[in-house]
C-alpha positions as CSV (number, residue, x, y, z in Angstrom):
1,X,95.8,148.0,96.8
2,X,96.3,145.4,94.1
3,X,95.3,141.8,94.5
4,X,98.9,140.5,95.1
5,X,99.5,142.9,98.0
6,X,96.1,142.1,99.4
7,X,96.9,138.4,99.4
8,X,100.3,139.0,101.0
9,X,98.7,141.1,103.7
10,X,96.0,138.4,104.3
11,X,98.6,135.7,104.5
12,X,100.6,137.8,107.0
13,X,97.5,138.4,109.2
14,X,96.7,134.7,109.1
15,X,100.3,133.8,110.1
16,X,100.2,136.2,113.0
17,X,96.8,134.8,114.1
18,X,98.3,131.2,114.0
19,X,101.2,132.3,116.1
20,X,98.9,134.0,118.7
21,X,96.5,131.0,118.9
22,X,99.5,128.5,119.2
23,X,100.9,130.6,122.0
24,X,97.5,130.5,123.8
25,X,97.4,126.7,123.4
26,X,101.0,126.3,124.8
27,X,100.0,128.5,127.7
28,X,96.9,126.4,128.5
29,X,99.1,123.2,128.4
30,X,101.8,124.7,130.6
31,X,99.2,125.9,133.1
32,X,97.6,122.5,133.3
33,X,101.0,120.9,133.6
34,X,102.0,123.3,136.4
35,X,98.7,122.5,138.3
36,X,99.4,118.8,138.1
37,X,103.0,119.0,139.2
38,X,101.8,119.7,142.7
39,X,100.1,116.3,142.8
40,X,103.2,114.1,142.3
41,X,105.5,112.8,139.6
42,X,104.5,113.7,136.0
43,X,104.5,111.2,133.2
44,X,103.8,112.3,129.6
45,X,103.0,110.3,126.5
46,X,102.5,111.5,123.0
47,X,101.2,109.7,119.9
48,X,103.2,109.8,116.7
49,X,101.9,110.8,113.2
50,X,102.3,113.6,110.9
51,X,98.9,114.0,109.2
52,X,96.6,112.6,111.8
53,X,95.4,114.1,115.1
54,X,98.0,113.9,117.8
55,X,97.2,113.0,121.4
56,X,99.1,114.0,124.5
57,X,98.4,112.2,127.8
58,X,99.8,113.6,131.1
59,X,99.5,111.5,134.3
60,X,100.3,112.7,137.8
61,X,101.5,109.7,139.9
62,X,102.0,109.4,143.6
63,X,104.8,107.3,145.2
64,X,102.7,104.1,144.9
65,X,102.4,104.8,141.1
66,X,98.6,105.5,141.5
67,X,97.2,108.1,139.2
68,X,96.3,111.3,141.2
69,X,95.4,113.5,138.2
70,X,95.5,113.4,134.4
71,X,94.6,115.3,131.3
72,X,94.4,114.6,127.6
73,X,94.9,116.9,124.7
74,X,93.9,115.8,121.2
75,X,93.2,117.3,117.9
76,X,94.6,118.9,114.8
77,X,94.0,122.5,115.6
78,X,95.2,125.0,118.2
79,X,91.7,125.0,119.8
80,X,92.3,121.7,121.7
81,X,92.2,122.1,125.5
82,X,93.3,119.9,128.3
83,X,90.5,117.5,129.3
84,X,90.5,115.2,132.3
85,X,89.8,111.5,131.8
86,X,87.9,110.5,135.0
87,X,88.3,106.8,134.5
88,X,92.1,107.0,134.9
89,X,92.1,108.8,138.3
90,X,92.8,106.5,141.2
91,X,94.0,103.5,139.2
92,X,97.4,101.9,139.7
93,X,99.6,102.2,136.6
94,X,99.8,98.4,136.5
95,X,95.9,98.2,136.2
96,X,95.7,100.6,133.2
97,X,95.0,98.9,129.9
98,X,95.1,101.5,127.0
99,X,93.1,99.3,124.6
100,X,90.3,99.1,127.2
101,X,90.5,102.8,128.1
102,X,90.4,104.1,124.5
103,X,89.0,101.2,122.4
104,X,88.3,103.3,119.3
105,X,91.3,105.7,119.4
106,X,94.7,104.2,118.5
107,X,96.5,107.5,119.0
108,X,95.2,107.8,122.5
109,X,96.2,104.2,123.2
110,X,99.7,104.9,122.0
111,X,100.0,108.1,124.1
112,X,98.7,106.3,127.2
113,X,101.1,103.4,126.6
114,X,104.0,105.8,126.5
115,X,102.8,107.6,129.6
116,X,102.6,104.5,131.7
117,X,105.8,102.9,130.4
118,X,109.3,103.8,131.7
119,X,110.5,104.9,128.3
120,X,111.3,108.6,127.8
């Protein structure tokens, strides 16, 4: 096999690997979201940005707008997993201050702000 065909085959295998890993990440996210849907209303916030790590914050709220569950996904790669932020659980939405919860992470602050606001 000549070098050009080898590179094309390698690129094809890498592309298929990326598709498989992306599918696994979406499956983990959907499973975590389905688990939280049983706890109450769901609120989702996502940070913006094209070339910096994105952050997704998902909050499960009861009828009093108290956080009953949450998870956070952040990173540039398909290897990010949903992680719970224990400091959010049990707080009222009106008590949550994103700049205090994530003092060093502007993307997480932005995602949390969107999750606790009424914007869609």
